[in-house]
C-alpha positions in Angstrom: -37.1 62.1 26.5 -33.8 65.0 27.6 -30.6 65.1 27.9 -28.2 67.5 29.7 -24.5 67.6 30.9 -24.1 69.3 34.2 -21.3 69.6 37.1 -22.2 69.1 40.3 -18.7 70.3 42.1 -20.4 71.0 45.7 -22.1 69.6 48.2 -24.7 72.4 48.2 -24.9 71.8 44.4 -26.0 68.0 45.0 -28.5 69.0 47.6 -30.3 71.7 45.3 -30.3 69.6 42.5 -31.8 66.0 44.2 -34.4 68.6 46.2 -35.4 69.6 43.0 -35.7 66.5 41.2 -37.1 65.4 44.1 -40.4 67.7 43.2 -40.7 65.8 39.3 -43.2 63.7 38.9 -41.5 61.5 36.2 -38.0 59.3 36.1 -34.6 61.5 36.1 -31.5 59.5 36.2 -28.1 60.6 36.0 -25.3 58.4 34.7 -21.4 59.2 33.5 -19.9 55.7 31.9 -21.9 52.7 32.8 -23.2 53.9 36.1 -26.9 55.3 36.5 -28.4 56.5 39.3 -31.9 57.9 40.3 -31.5 62.2 40.3 -34.1 61.7 43.3 -31.4 60.1 45.3 -29.1 61.7 47.6 -27.3 59.0 48.6 -26.9 57.5 45.0 -26.5 61.3 43.4 -23.4 61.7 46.2 -21.9 58.1 44.7 -20.9 59.3 41.7 -17.9 60.9 41.2 -18.1 65.2 41.5 -15.6 65.6 39.6 -16.6 64.0 36.2 -19.1 65.8 33.7 -22.4 64.1 34.5 -25.3 63.1 32.3 -28.8 64.1 33.5 -31.8 62.3 31.3 -35.5 63.2 31.8 -38.6 61.3 31.1 -40.7 65.0 30.8 -40.4 68.5 31.3 -40.8 70.7 34.3 -39.8 74.7 33.7 -38.6 74.8 37.4 -36.2 72.0 36.9 -35.1 72.8 34.4 -33.9 76.2 35.7 -31.6 74.4 38.3 -30.1 72.0 34.8 -29.6 75.4 33.4 -27.4 76.3 36.7 -25.2 73.4 36.4 -25.3 73.3 33.0 -22.0 72.8 30.9 -21.7 75.0 28.3 
């Protein structure tokens, strides 16, 4: 299991992130504080406060998805 910190600031960012997550065959959660949503749910991700830094927890690994995470990663 891996965790990464990301920032999704625009609508297109959310769409690209969810599209990439949906192609993975393992569970991916996005959360901050006590709110946890499925990364493959566009409505779930849009329901989060996108002004905050989000944590992504992956229960597997995929090179293409990791490239997408790199685009939105917080340094």
